[in-house]
ZADO-1210 file (C-alpha; in nm, 4 decimals, padded with zeros to 6 digits):
<atoms>
<atom x="-03.6430" y="-01.9032" z="02.5407" code="MET" pos="1"/>
<atom x="-03.2816" y="-01.9361" z="02.6525" code="LYS" pos="2"/>
<atom x="-03.0826" y="-01.6362" z="02.5743" code="LYS" pos="3"/>
<atom x="-02.6771" y="-01.6237" z="02.5129" code="LYS" pos="4"/>
<atom x="-02.4247" y="-01.3821" z="02.4755" code="ILE" pos="5"/>
<atom x="-02.1553" y="-01.4800" z="02.1774" code="VAL" pos="6"/>
<atom x="-01.8485" y="-01.2910" z="02.2647" code="LEU" pos="7"/>
<atom x="-01.6495" y="-01.2394" z="01.9549" code="ALA" pos="8"/>
<atom x="-01.2763" y="-01.2071" z="01.8946" code="ASN" pos="9"/>
<atom x="-01.0284" y="-01.0744" z="01.8516" code="PRO" pos="10"/>
<atom x="-01.2338" y="-00.7426" z="01.9554" code="ARG" pos="11"/>
<atom x="-01.1108" y="-00.3864" z="02.1046" code="GLY" pos="12"/>
<atom x="-00.7603" y="-00.2311" z="02.1425" code="PHE" pos="13"/>
<atom x="-00.5358" y="-00.2827" z="01.8171" code="CYS" pos="14"/>
<atom x="-00.1513" y="-00.2420" z="01.8353" code="ALA" pos="15"/>
<atom x="-00.1499" y="00.1246" z="01.6714" code="GLY" pos="16"/>
<atom x="-00.4489" y="00.2183" z="01.9409" code="VAL" pos="17"/>
<atom x="-00.2163" y="00.1296" z="02.2210" code="GLU" pos="18"/>
<atom x="00.0395" y="00.2886" z="02.1127" code="ARG" pos="19"/>
<atom x="-00.1087" y="00.6090" z="02.1096" code="ALA" pos="20"/>
<atom x="-00.2665" y="00.5829" z="02.4249" code="ILE" pos="21"/>
<atom x="00.0599" y="00.5114" z="02.5891" code="ALA" pos="22"/>
<atom x="00.2530" y="00.7319" z="02.4105" code="THR" pos="23"/>
<atom x="-00.0222" y="01.0116" z="02.5353" code="VAL" pos="24"/>
<atom x="00.0154" y="00.8905" z="02.9179" code="LYS" pos="25"/>
<atom x="00.4018" y="00.8817" z="02.8933" code="LEU" pos="26"/>
<atom x="00.4496" y="01.2536" z="02.8048" code="ALA" pos="27"/>
<atom x="00.1940" y="01.3098" z="03.1324" code="VAL" pos="28"/>
<atom x="00.4288" y="01.1246" z="03.3375" code="LYS" pos="29"/>
<atom x="00.7076" y="01.2555" z="03.1689" code="GLU" pos="30"/>
<atom x="00.6693" y="01.6692" z="03.1433" code="PHE" pos="31"/>
<atom x="00.3201" y="01.6870" z="03.3852" code="GLY" pos="32"/>
<atom x="00.0046" y="01.8670" z="03.2508" code="SER" pos="33"/>
<atom x="-00.0934" y="02.0062" z="03.0415" code="PRO" pos="34"/>
<atom x="-00.0757" y="01.8034" z="02.7428" code="ILE" pos="35"/>
<atom x="-00.1973" y="01.8904" z="02.4015" code="TYR" pos="36"/>
<atom x="-00.3250" y="01.6837" z="02.1564" code="VAL" pos="37"/>
<atom x="-00.4194" y="01.7615" z="01.8272" code="LEU" pos="38"/>
<atom x="-00.7966" y="01.6208" z="01.7497" code="HIS" pos="39"/>
<atom x="-00.8593" y="01.3149" z="01.9536" code="GLU" pos="40"/>
<atom x="-00.6102" y="01.0642" z="02.0152" code="ILE" pos="41"/>
<atom x="-00.8017" y="00.7950" z="01.9092" code="VAL" pos="42"/>
<atom x="-01.1949" y="00.7914" z="01.8339" code="HIS" pos="43"/>
<atom x="-01.3232" y="00.6271" z="02.1448" code="ASN" pos="44"/>
<atom x="-01.5456" y="00.9559" z="02.3695" code="LYS" pos="45"/>
<atom x="-01.4646" y="00.7377" z="02.7222" code="HIS" pos="46"/>
<atom x="-01.0653" y="00.6955" z="02.5639" code="VAL" pos="47"/>
<atom x="-01.1007" y="01.0702" z="02.5374" code="VAL" pos="48"/>
<atom x="-01.2339" y="01.1594" z="02.8647" code="GLN" pos="49"/>
<atom x="-00.9640" y="00.9189" z="03.0458" code="GLU" pos="50"/>
<atom x="-00.7290" y="01.1211" z="02.9096" code="LEU" pos="51"/>
<atom x="-00.8495" y="01.4737" z="03.0007" code="ILE" pos="52"/>
<atom x="-00.8892" y="01.3334" z="03.3849" code="ASP" pos="53"/>
<atom x="-00.5338" y="01.2934" z="03.3381" code="LEU" pos="54"/>
<atom x="-00.4801" y="01.6409" z="03.2296" code="GLY" pos="55"/>
<atom x="-00.4510" y="01.6263" z="02.8652" code="VAL" pos="56"/>
<atom x="-00.6354" y="01.9104" z="02.6510" code="ILE" pos="57"/>
<atom x="-00.7551" y="01.8174" z="02.3004" code="PHE" pos="58"/>
<atom x="-00.7828" y="02.0899" z="02.0676" code="VAL" pos="59"/>
<atom x="-00.8719" y="02.1198" z="01.6673" code="ASP" pos="60"/>
<atom x="-00.6448" y="02.4223" z="01.5578" code="ASP" pos="61"/>
<atom x="-00.2657" y="02.4323" z="01.6543" code="LEU" pos="62"/>
<atom x="-00.3411" y="02.8200" z="01.7341" code="GLU" pos="63"/>
<atom x="-00.5242" y="02.7136" z="02.0581" code="ASP" pos="64"/>
<atom x="-00.1664" y="02.5574" z="02.1854" code="ILE" pos="65"/>
<atom x="00.0682" y="02.7851" z="02.3593" code="PRO" pos="66"/>
<atom x="00.4084" y="02.8429" z="02.2548" code="LYS" pos="67"/>
<atom x="00.6355" y="02.6032" z="02.3794" code="GLY" pos="68"/>
<atom x="00.3939" y="02.3540" z="02.4964" code="ALA" pos="69"/>
<atom x="00.3874" y="02.0078" z="02.4269" code="ILE" pos="70"/>
<atom x="00.1568" y="01.8666" z="02.1309" code="CYS" pos="71"/>
<atom x="00.0926" y="01.5004" z="02.0382" code="ILE" pos="72"/>
<atom x="-00.0683" y="01.4234" z="01.6714" code="PHE" pos="73"/>
<atom x="-00.3416" y="01.1383" z="01.6913" code="SER" pos="74"/>
<atom x="-00.2776" y="00.8285" z="01.5781" code="ALA" pos="75"/>
<atom x="-00.4807" y="00.9103" z="01.2630" code="HIS" pos="76"/>
<atom x="-00.1346" y="01.1289" z="01.1210" code="GLY" pos="77"/>
<atom x="-00.0528" y="01.4605" z="01.0406" code="VAL" pos="78"/>
<atom x="00.0045" y="01.6308" z="00.6728" code="SER" pos="79"/>
<atom x="00.3313" y="01.8068" z="00.6181" code="VAL" pos="80"/>
<atom x="00.1726" y="02.1537" z="00.6707" code="ALA" pos="81"/>
<atom x="00.0446" y="02.0733" z="00.9633" code="THR" pos="82"/>
<atom x="00.4218" y="01.9657" z="01.1157" code="GLU" pos="83"/>
<atom x="00.5620" y="02.2433" z="00.9591" code="GLU" pos="84"/>
<atom x="00.2717" y="02.4610" z="01.0944" code="ARG" pos="85"/>
<atom x="00.3641" y="02.3469" z="01.4553" code="ALA" pos="86"/>
<atom x="00.6986" y="02.4323" z="01.4135" code="LYS" pos="87"/>
<atom x="00.6368" y="02.7809" z="01.2973" code="THR" pos="88"/>
<atom x="00.4605" y="02.8087" z="01.6304" code="LEU" pos="89"/>
<atom x="00.6919" y="02.7043" z="01.8484" code="GLY" pos="90"/>
<atom x="00.5721" y="02.3253" z="01.9762" code="LEU" pos="91"/>
<atom x="00.7437" y="02.0749" z="02.0899" code="ARG" pos="92"/>
<atom x="00.5426" y="01.7617" z="01.9368" code="THR" pos="93"/>
<atom x="00.5470" y="01.4069" z="01.9692" code="ILE" pos="94"/>
<atom x="00.4090" y="01.2150" z="01.6785" code="ASP" pos="95"/>
<atom x="00.1482" y="00.9544" z="01.7802" code="GLY" pos="96"/>
<atom x="00.0989" y="00.8403" z="01.4190" code="THR" pos="97"/>
<atom x="-00.0225" y="00.4626" z="01.3815" code="CYS" pos="98"/>
<atom x="00.2925" y="00.2927" z="01.1982" code="PRO" pos="99"/>
<atom x="00.0675" y="00.1215" z="00.9955" code="LEU" pos="100"/>
<atom x="-00.0264" y="00.4819" z="00.8883" code="VAL" pos="101"/>
<atom x="00.3067" y="00.5771" z="00.8687" code="GLY" pos="102"/>
<atom x="00.3469" y="00.2975" z="00.6225" code="SER" pos="103"/>
<atom x="00.0854" y="00.4398" z="00.3993" code="VAL" pos="104"/>
<atom x="00.2224" y="00.7780" z="00.4024" code="HIS" pos="105"/>
<atom x="00.5811" y="00.6672" z="00.3319" code="ASN" pos="106"/>
<atom x="00.4106" y="00.4802" z="00.0010" code="MET" pos="107"/>
<atom x="00.2383" y="00.8065" z="-00.0975" code="VAL" pos="108"/>
<atom x="00.6234" y="00.9612" z="-00.0745" code="GLU" pos="109"/>
<atom x="00.7546" y="00.7635" z="-00.2889" code="LYS" pos="110"/>
<atom x="00.4791" y="00.7308" z="-00.5941" code="TYR" pos="111"/>
<atom x="00.4604" y="01.0827" z="-00.5756" code="TYR" pos="112"/>
<atom x="00.8560" y="01.0987" z="-00.5915" code="SER" pos="113"/>
<atom x="00.8578" y="00.8929" z="-00.9180" code="ASP" pos="114"/>
<atom x="00.6205" y="01.0885" z="-01.0819" code="GLY" pos="115"/>
<atom x="00.2513" y="00.9381" z="-01.0160" code="TYR" pos="116"/>
<atom x="-00.0555" y="01.0775" z="-00.9487" code="ASP" pos="117"/>
<atom x="-00.1942" y="00.9644" z="-00.5718" code="ILE" pos="118"/>
<atom x="-00.5609" y="00.8573" z="-00.5874" code="LEU" pos="119"/>
<atom x="-00.6624" y="00.7391" z="-00.1654" code="ILE" pos="120"/>
<atom x="-00.9644" y="00.5601" z="-00.1243" code="ILE" pos="121"/>
<atom x="-01.1115" y="00.6380" z="00.1417" code="GLY" pos="122"/>
<atom x="-01.4100" y="00.8973" z="00.3393" code="HIS" pos="123"/>
<atom x="-01.3431" y="01.3014" z="00.2759" code="HIS" pos="124"/>
<atom x="-01.2711" y="01.5088" z="00.5945" code="ARG" pos="125"/>
<atom x="-01.1286" y="01.1703" z="00.7664" code="HIS" pos="126"/>
<atom x="-00.8360" y="01.2924" z="00.9657" code="PRO" pos="127"/>
<atom x="-00.6405" y="00.9201" z="00.8289" code="GLU" pos="128"/>
<atom x="-00.7409" y="01.0787" z="00.5070" code="VAL" pos="129"/>
<atom x="-00.6544" y="01.4493" z="00.5220" code="GLU" pos="130"/>
<atom x="-00.3324" y="01.3687" z="00.6806" code="GLY" pos="131"/>
<atom x="-00.2322" y="01.0916" z="00.4219" code="THR" pos="132"/>
<atom x="-00.3414" y="01.3399" z="00.1363" code="ALA" pos="133"/>
<atom x="-00.1395" y="01.6163" z="00.3026" code="GLY" pos="134"/>
<atom x="00.2228" y="01.4430" z="00.2826" code="ARG" pos="135"/>
<atom x="00.2334" y="01.5602" z="-00.0711" code="VAL" pos="136"/>
<atom x="00.1494" y="01.8813" z="-00.2509" code="GLU" pos="137"/>
<atom x="-00.0745" y="01.7968" z="-00.5514" code="GLY" pos="138"/>
<atom x="-00.1860" y="01.5061" z="-00.8109" code="ARG" pos="139"/>
<atom x="-00.3685" y="01.3439" z="-00.5060" code="VAL" pos="140"/>
<atom x="-00.7141" y="01.2751" z="-00.5427" code="HIS" pos="141"/>
<atom x="-00.9543" y="01.0915" z="-00.2626" code="VAL" pos="142"/>
<atom x="-01.1674" y="00.8696" z="-00.4358" code="ILE" pos="143"/>
<atom x="-01.5056" y="00.7635" z="-00.1771" code="SER" pos="144"/>
<atom x="-01.6958" y="00.6177" z="-00.3936" code="SER" pos="145"/>
<atom x="-01.7474" y="00.4679" z="-00.7769" code="GLU" pos="146"/>
<atom x="-01.8724" y="00.7830" z="-00.8993" code="GLU" pos="147"/>
<atom x="-01.5720" y="00.9451" z="-00.8016" code="GLU" pos="148"/>
<atom x="-01.3298" y="00.6335" z="-00.9730" code="ALA" pos="149"/>
<atom x="-01.4949" y="00.6933" z="-01.2889" code="ARG" pos="150"/>
<atom x="-01.4560" y="01.0804" z="-01.2640" code="SER" pos="151"/>
<atom x="-01.1168" y="01.1386" z="-01.1559" code="VAL" pos="152"/>
<atom x="-00.8676" y="01.3039" z="-01.3934" code="GLN" pos="153"/>
<atom x="-00.5152" y="01.2347" z="-01.3567" code="VAL" pos="154"/>
<atom x="-00.2167" y="01.3779" z="-01.5348" code="LYS" pos="155"/>
<atom x="-00.0867" y="01.0847" z="-01.7161" code="ASP" pos="156"/>
<atom x="-00.3115" y="00.7739" z="-01.6963" code="PRO" pos="157"/>
<atom x="00.0144" y="00.5464" z="-01.7428" code="ALA" pos="158"/>
<atom x="00.1518" y="00.6791" z="-01.3873" code="ARG" pos="159"/>
<atom x="-00.1323" y="00.6322" z="-01.1697" code="VAL" pos="160"/>
<atom x="-00.0903" y="00.4637" z="-00.7711" code="ALA" pos="161"/>
<atom x="-00.3910" y="00.4037" z="-00.4857" code="TYR" pos="162"/>
<atom x="-00.3583" y="00.3624" z="-00.1714" code="VAL" pos="163"/>
<atom x="-00.6527" y="00.2530" z="00.0770" code="THR" pos="164"/>
<atom x="-00.7451" y="00.4539" z="00.4262" code="GLN" pos="165"/>
<atom x="-00.6817" y="00.1514" z="00.6817" code="THR" pos="166"/>
<atom x="-00.9981" y="00.1581" z="00.8517" code="THR" pos="167"/>
<atom x="-01.2389" y="00.0066" z="00.5401" code="LEU" pos="168"/>
<atom x="-01.3955" y="-00.3368" z="00.4479" code="SER" pos="169"/>
<atom x="-01.2880" y="-00.5088" z="00.1691" code="GLN" pos="170"/>
<atom x="-01.6610" y="-00.4300" z="00.0553" code="ASN" pos="171"/>
<atom x="-01.6144" y="-00.0868" z="00.0442" code="ASP" pos="172"/>
<atom x="-01.3224" y="-00.0427" z="-00.1536" code="ILE" pos="173"/>
<atom x="-01.3828" y="-00.3535" z="-00.3781" code="ALA" pos="174"/>
<atom x="-01.5906" y="-00.1711" z="-00.6525" code="GLY" pos="175"/>
<atom x="-01.3664" y="00.0968" z="-00.6586" code="ILE" pos="176"/>
<atom x="-01.0982" y="-00.0642" z="-00.7068" code="ARG" pos="177"/>
<atom x="-01.2583" y="-00.2456" z="-00.9814" code="ASP" pos="178"/>
<atom x="-01.3035" y="00.0714" z="-01.1511" code="ILE" pos="179"/>
<atom x="-00.9962" y="00.2251" z="-01.1646" code="LEU" pos="180"/>
<atom x="-00.7962" y="-00.1313" z="-01.2939" code="PHE" pos="181"/>
<atom x="-01.0235" y="-00.0968" z="-01.5852" code="ALA" pos="182"/>
<atom x="-00.9500" y="00.2911" z="-01.5922" code="ARG" pos="183"/>
<atom x="-00.5957" y="00.2588" z="-01.5580" code="PHE" pos="184"/>
<atom x="-00.4058" y="-00.0617" z="-01.6979" code="SER" pos="185"/>
<atom x="-00.0879" y="00.0410" z="-01.5449" code="GLU" pos="186"/>
<atom x="-00.2128" y="00.1292" z="-01.2237" code="ILE" pos="187"/>
<atom x="00.0062" y="00.0439" z="-00.9028" code="ARG" pos="188"/>
<atom x="-00.0866" y="-00.0172" z="-00.5776" code="GLY" pos="189"/>
<atom x="-00.1724" y="-00.2826" z="-00.3059" code="PRO" pos="190"/>
<atom x="-00.4478" y="-00.5146" z="-00.2604" code="LYS" pos="191"/>
<atom x="-00.5310" y="-00.2776" z="00.0187" code="SER" pos="192"/>
<atom x="-00.4213" y="-00.1054" z="00.3107" code="ASN" pos="193"/>
<atom x="-00.6341" y="-00.1958" z="00.5361" code="ILE" pos="194"/>
<atom x="-00.4950" y="-00.2958" z="00.8397" code="CYS" pos="195"/>
<atom x="-00.4689" y="-00.6567" z="01.0131" code="TYR" pos="196"/>
<atom x="-00.6912" y="-00.5387" z="01.3230" code="ALA" pos="197"/>
<atom x="-00.9683" y="-00.3924" z="01.1167" code="THR" pos="198"/>
<atom x="-00.9764" y="-00.7066" z="00.8941" code="LEU" pos="199"/>
<atom x="-00.9654" y="-00.9634" z="01.1859" code="ASN" pos="200"/>
<atom x="-01.2637" y="-00.8534" z="01.3493" code="ARG" pos="201"/>
<atom x="-01.4279" y="-00.7991" z="01.0303" code="GLN" pos="202"/>
<atom x="-01.3374" y="-01.1592" z="00.9586" code="LYS" pos="203"/>
<atom x="-01.4492" y="-01.2335" z="01.2930" code="ALA" pos="204"/>
<atom x="-01.8110" y="-01.0858" z="01.2120" code="MET" pos="205"/>
<atom x="-01.8441" y="-01.2517" z="00.8541" code="ARG" pos="206"/>
<atom x="-01.7668" y="-01.6142" z="01.0241" code="GLU" pos="207"/>
<atom x="-02.0533" y="-01.5600" z="01.2641" code="LEU" pos="208"/>
<atom x="-02.2967" y="-01.5463" z="00.9339" code="GLY" pos="209"/>
<atom x="-02.6433" y="-01.5404" z="01.0956" code="GLY" pos="210"/>
<atom x="-02.6002" y="-01.7263" z="01.3740" code="SER" pos="211"/>
<atom x="-02.6731" y="-01.4495" z="01.6195" code="CYS" pos="212"/>
<atom x="-02.9483" y="-01.2268" z="01.6028" code="ASP" pos="213"/>
<atom x="-02.8297" y="-00.9033" z="01.7075" code="VAL" pos="214"/>
<atom x="-02.4894" y="-00.7733" z="01.6944" code="LEU" pos="215"/>
<atom x="-02.3445" y="-00.4717" z="01.9419" code="LEU" pos="216"/>
<atom x="-02.0411" y="-00.3041" z="01.8244" code="VAL" pos="217"/>
<atom x="-01.8898" y="-00.1477" z="02.1258" code="VAL" pos="218"/>
<atom x="-01.7542" y="00.1773" z="01.9954" code="GLY" pos="219"/>
<atom x="-01.8245" y="00.5490" z="01.9272" code="SER" pos="220"/>
<atom x="-02.0043" y="00.7433" z="01.6391" code="LYS" pos="221"/>
<atom x="-01.7343" y="00.8832" z="01.5139" code="ASN" pos="222"/>
<atom x="-01.4902" y="00.5797" z="01.4900" code="SER" pos="223"/>
<atom x="-01.4729" y="00.4135" z="01.1349" code="SER" pos="224"/>
<atom x="-01.3744" y="00.1007" z="01.1821" code="ASN" pos="225"/>
<atom x="-01.6177" y="00.0565" z="01.4354" code="SER" pos="226"/>
<atom x="-01.8771" y="00.1562" z="01.1571" code="ASN" pos="227"/>
<atom x="-01.7394" y="-00.0588" z="00.8748" code="ARG" pos="228"/>
<atom x="-01.7687" y="-00.3561" z="01.1782" code="LEU" pos="229"/>
<atom x="-02.1067" y="-00.3450" z="01.2415" code="ARG" pos="230"/>
<atom x="-02.1784" y="-00.2826" z="00.8327" code="GLU" pos="231"/>
<atom x="-02.0039" y="-00.6103" z="00.7972" code="VAL" pos="232"/>
<atom x="-02.2216" y="-00.7852" z="01.0873" code="GLY" pos="233"/>
<atom x="-02.5028" y="-00.6999" z="00.9317" code="GLU" pos="234"/>
<atom x="-02.3986" y="-00.8078" z="00.5546" code="ARG" pos="235"/>
<atom x="-02.3733" y="-01.1780" z="00.7347" code="ALA" pos="236"/>
<atom x="-02.6975" y="-01.1473" z="00.8440" code="GLY" pos="237"/>
<atom x="-02.7096" y="-00.9808" z="01.2347" code="MET" pos="238"/>
<atom x="-02.9455" y="-00.6438" z="01.3108" code="GLN" pos="239"/>
<atom x="-02.6704" y="-00.4535" z="01.4278" code="GLY" pos="240"/>
<atom x="-02.5860" y="-00.1326" z="01.6351" code="TYR" pos="241"/>
<atom x="-02.3188" y="00.0876" z="01.7489" code="LEU" pos="242"/>
<atom x="-02.3207" y="00.1863" z="02.1059" code="ILE" pos="243"/>
<atom x="-02.0517" y="00.3730" z="02.3275" code="ASP" pos="244"/>
<atom x="-02.1542" y="00.1436" z="02.6080" code="ASP" pos="245"/>
<atom x="-02.4194" y="-00.0146" z="02.7963" code="GLU" pos="246"/>
<atom x="-02.6534" y="00.3065" z="02.8568" code="LYS" pos="247"/>
<atom x="-02.6701" y="00.3317" z="02.4080" code="ASP" pos="248"/>
<atom x="-02.8796" y="-00.0191" z="02.4397" code="ILE" pos="249"/>
<atom x="-03.2693" y="00.0336" z="02.4029" code="GLU" pos="250"/>
<atom x="-03.4652" y="-00.2495" z="02.5462" code="MET" pos="251"/>
<atom x="-03.6669" y="-00.3076" z="02.2352" code="GLU" pos="252"/>
<atom x="-03.3260" y="-00.4243" z="02.0535" code="TRP" pos="253"/>
<atom x="-03.3932" y="-00.7028" z="02.2778" code="LEU" pos="254"/>
<atom x="-03.7156" y="-00.8012" z="02.2319" code="ASP" pos="255"/>
<atom x="-03.7766" y="-01.1591" z="02.0984" code="SER" pos="256"/>
<atom x="-03.3797" y="-01.1878" z="02.0679" code="VAL" pos="257"/>
<atom x="-03.2478" y="-01.5139" z="02.1952" code="SER" pos="258"/>
<atom x="-02.8638" y="-01.4982" z="02.0833" code="THR" pos="259"/>
<atom x="-02.6686" y="-01.1387" z="02.1059" code="ILE" pos="260"/>
<atom x="-02.3141" y="-01.0926" z="01.9921" code="CYS" pos="261"/>
<atom x="-02.0801" y="-00.8364" z="02.1097" code="ILE" pos="262"/>
<atom x="-01.7570" y="-00.6853" z="01.9715" code="THR" pos="263"/>
<atom x="-01.5640" y="-00.3859" z="02.0035" code="ALA" pos="264"/>
<atom x="-01.4175" y="-00.1520" z="01.7960" code="GLY" pos="265"/>
<atom x="-00.9804" y="-00.1169" z="01.7280" code="ALA" pos="266"/>
<atom x="-01.0448" y="00.2013" z="01.9594" code="SER" pos="267"/>
<atom x="-01.2049" y="00.0917" z="02.2250" code="ALA" pos="268"/>
<atom x="-01.1150" y="-00.0667" z="02.5867" code="PRO" pos="269"/>
<atom x="-01.2316" y="-00.3832" z="02.7153" code="GLU" pos="270"/>
<atom x="-01.3807" y="-00.2553" z="02.9969" code="ARG" pos="271"/>
<atom x="-01.6622" y="-00.0998" z="02.8380" code="LEU" pos="272"/>
<atom x="-01.7691" y="-00.4829" z="02.6690" code="VAL" pos="273"/>
<atom x="-01.7731" y="-00.6081" z="03.0159" code="GLN" pos="274"/>
<atom x="-01.9980" y="-00.3494" z="03.1114" code="GLY" pos="275"/>
<atom x="-02.2234" y="-00.4496" z="02.7894" code="VAL" pos="276"/>
<atom x="-02.2099" y="-00.8289" z="02.9377" code="ILE" pos="277"/>
<atom x="-02.3276" y="-00.7184" z="03.2898" code="LEU" pos="278"/>
<atom x="-02.5859" y="-00.5293" z="03.1536" code="PHE" pos="279"/>
<atom x="-02.7213" y="-00.8173" z="02.9359" code="LEU" pos="280"/>
<atom x="-02.6789" y="-01.0460" z="03.2175" code="GLN" pos="281"/>
<atom x="-02.9383" y="-00.8637" z="03.4265" code="GLU" pos="282"/>
<atom x="-03.1537" y="-00.8676" z="03.1750" code="LYS" pos="283"/>
<atom x="-03.1756" y="-01.2550" z="03.1316" code="GLY" pos="284"/>
<atom x="-02.8972" y="-01.3269" z="02.8991" code="PHE" pos="285"/>
<atom x="-02.7283" y="-01.6280" z="03.1119" code="ASP" pos="286"/>
<atom x="-02.5713" y="-01.8375" z="02.8838" code="ALA" pos="287"/>
<atom x="-02.1857" y="-01.7315" z="02.7521" code="PHE" pos="288"/>
<atom x="-01.9506" y="-01.8297" z="02.4866" code="GLU" pos="289"/>
<atom x="-01.6445" y="-01.6607" z="02.4265" code="GLU" pos="290"/>
<atom x="-01.5175" y="-01.7422" z="02.0281" code="LEU" pos="291"/>
<atom x="-01.1382" y="-01.8407" z="01.9937" code="ALA" pos="292"/>
<atom x="-01.1018" y="-01.5899" z="01.7150" code="GLY" pos="293"/>
<atom x="-00.7241" y="-01.5239" z="01.5740" code="LYS" pos="294"/>
<atom x="-00.4466" y="-01.4113" z="01.8096" code="GLU" pos="295"/>
<atom x="-00.2989" y="-01.0882" z="01.7209" code="GLU" pos="296"/>
<atom x="00.0965" y="-01.0581" z="01.8639" code="ARG" pos="297"/>
<atom x="00.1825" y="-00.7351" z="01.7131" code="ILE" pos="298"/>
<atom x="00.2638" y="-00.4878" z="01.9311" code="SER" pos="299"/>
<atom x="00.4609" y="-00.0828" z="01.9167" code="PHE" pos="300"/>
<atom x="00.6725" y="00.0624" z="02.1356" code="GLU" pos="301"/>
<atom x="00.5498" y="00.4283" z="02.2199" code="PRO" pos="302"/>
<atom x="00.6118" y="00.7194" z="02.0250" code="ALA" pos="303"/>
<atom x="00.9995" y="00.8678" z="02.1256" code="THR" pos="304"/>
<atom x="00.9596" y="01.1744" z="02.3420" code="LEU" pos="305"/>
<atom x="01.2739" y="01.2891" z="02.2390" code="ALA" pos="306"/>
<atom x="01.1615" y="01.5994" z="02.0346" code="ALA" pos="307"/>
<atom x="00.9338" y="01.7144" z="02.3067" code="ALA" pos="308"/>
<atom x="01.2520" y="01.7664" z="02.5573" code="ARG" pos="309"/>
</atoms>
């Protein structure tokens, strides 16, 4: 049986992730170590370890950062309260928030100032959702299920707006959105705020359909977009697995398998994909095809360091 690797495109780093990592590296170069980052800059354990090796210290609480030190906010964004707390503690801050997440923040703030209740379709306790919800005080509700969409209570049903977490799939939000539109006939909001990179990677999985037996998604377990990518692939007909690198591959996954698709979440570096390819080739997957996919030309400059100087 001939064994084949199919490499999906696009895959791996998106512009927001590249910007966040470049921002941290630039800060280390400019100011030296240690540089502190509030939470993981992006959700990938290999990226985090690479930055730790450069002298970056990741913390879960601002109080763990010495006064006067530099603190970078992660690509997922933070609440206004977090920004204010950092100032109170005397920290020099750099905002690593993905510009696409920042655009959702702006949307929430505008709807709120116009007197709307805000519904955020997303996962409870995800840092992006917490940061978005924390851009305003009150009249904001996180909706993670159709049940919550049916039960949410607002001040004025005629003044309701919604946004979505950027790393979801259309399947995640479709049913919830239908319920909200049925309940609130004048609801305002975009079709979704799912980012271009998430949509493009998911589209590539849907187009593959059942042409591959197994899907390996390179990405860390706490990466929302990587988890959604695996789910989309499984709905398209492949048996999906989420792996940090080739060490996570279990040999029974390869039994009686002729075609394996490899892709990577938006926070996973390409070198990890190449490691998976080499591993599979050593196991007899000697045919190879890289798909064309949609070309991505979006890029962002690193965050400004001016506020930290």
